[in-house]
N, C-alpha and C positions, 0 to 999 in steps of 0.2 A: 821440273815443273812445266806443265803444259802452257802453251801460249793462250793469251786471252782470245775469246771467240769474236770480240768486236774491237776494232781499232778506232780510237777517237781522234778526230782532227778538227781543230777550231777553224771555221771558215769566216766567221763574222763576229764582231763585237757590236751589239745593238746600239750602244751610245755612239759608236763611230758612224753609224748609219743615220744619226740624227734623232734617235729615240731617247727621250728623257728617262733617267734611271728610275724615278718613282713609278713609271708606267710599265716597267719590266717585272711583271708578276705572272703567276700561272693563270690568273683569271683574265689577263689582258693580252697575252701572247699565245697564238696558236700556230702549229706547224703540222699540217696534214700530210705533207710529203716532203721530199727533198728539194722541191721546186720553189716554194714560196713560204714566207713567214708573214703573218698578219698580226698587227698590233693595234689595239684600241687605245687611243691616246686622248688625254684631257689636257688641252692647252687653255689656261684661264677658265672660262666658263663654256668653252666650245669643245665638243667631242669630235674626233676625227678617226678615220681608219687609215692605217699605213700598210701598204702592200710592198714587201721587199722581195723582188725576184732574185733568187740565188744566182742566176746567170748574169745579173747586172745589179750588184748590190750598191753601186754608187748612185743609182737613180731610183730611190723609193717613190712609189706613187701614193699621194695623200688625197683623201676624199673626205669632205665634211659629212660624215654619216654618224648618226646616233643609234647605237644598238647595245643590247645587253651582252650579246655574244656574236662573234664573227668567225667564220671558217671558210677557207678557200677550197674549191674543187681540186682534187689531186692532179688533174691533167689539163683542165680548161681554165680560162680566165673568168670564173663564175664565183661570186661571193654568196654565201648563205648567211642571212642575218636573223637573229632572234631579237625582237623588239619588245 
């Protein structure tokens, strides 16, 4: 049998990075490249965006941003928001 074309390796569990489990859905989490994961989180009645740098997963960046959709530029620290 031929080897699999892709090797999977788990780098991060989002709850270990401080992301609440109800916020881990396809509509709330985006990963445009292997550099960042962006999560739209609802804490109480306040919405925020969490940016997880895969080079430093222990220090996610949280911003009080309300948006319908968020995506990170693949190489730069630029967020694209759909409001």
